N, C-alpha and C positions, 0 to 999 in steps of 0.2 A: 284493491284490498289492502290493509294494513298488514305487514306484520308484527308476528304476536310478541308482545312483549313476556321475557324469560321470568317463570316466577321465583325462581330464588334471585336473593341479592347478590352481587357482584363480591365478590371475596378479594382483598388485598391482593396485588399482583404480587412476583414476585416468590421464590422458593426456599420454605423455612426449613431446615433439615430436622429440625425438632418437633416440629408437627409433623410433619413425613413420618419420625422415625415413632415416636409415639400414633399415628396411626397403622404405620406397619406391624407393630407388637398389639394393637389392638385386633385389629383382622386377625393374626397369627394367633390370638388366643380362642376364636370363633373356630378356628381347624379342627376337623374331628381326624386325629391320627391314625393310621392304621398300628394292628399289631404288629407283636412280632413275626409271626406266624403268618400273616396276610401277606406281607411285607415279600415274604422269603417267598411265599405262593405264587403271588404276582410277578415278580420280576424271576422266577423260573419259568416262566409261562411267558411271558418278553425275551426270553434268552432261547428259548425251543421254538419261539415262530420265528425269532431274528435268522435261528442257524437254518429253519427248513425252507425259507425264501432263498437266501442266500446259495444254498444248496442246489434248490427249485434251480436257480439263475444259471449259475453254474454248468449244472449239467444238461441246460437248454441253447444255453453259449455252447457249449462241447457240442453239442448235437448239429447246430446251426455252423459248426466249422468242419465238424465231417463232412457234413451233404455239401456246402462250399468246394472242399479239397474233392468229393467224390466225382463234381458236377463240371467244376473249371481243370 
């Protein structure tokens, strides 16, 4: 069985900063940016979840620490 030949032609080798920034600008123009209200709501949700998880880990750590001291 033969290997398949790529369907797209080879591009020039090397890096072109001009092409890179042009492509980046084109892709960023396609992005649907969130509204300020959506951004604030989602940021608050992330901060809340991080706080809850950190608090839970802290409490569980203290519980195991207390148990270890009680046993040993």
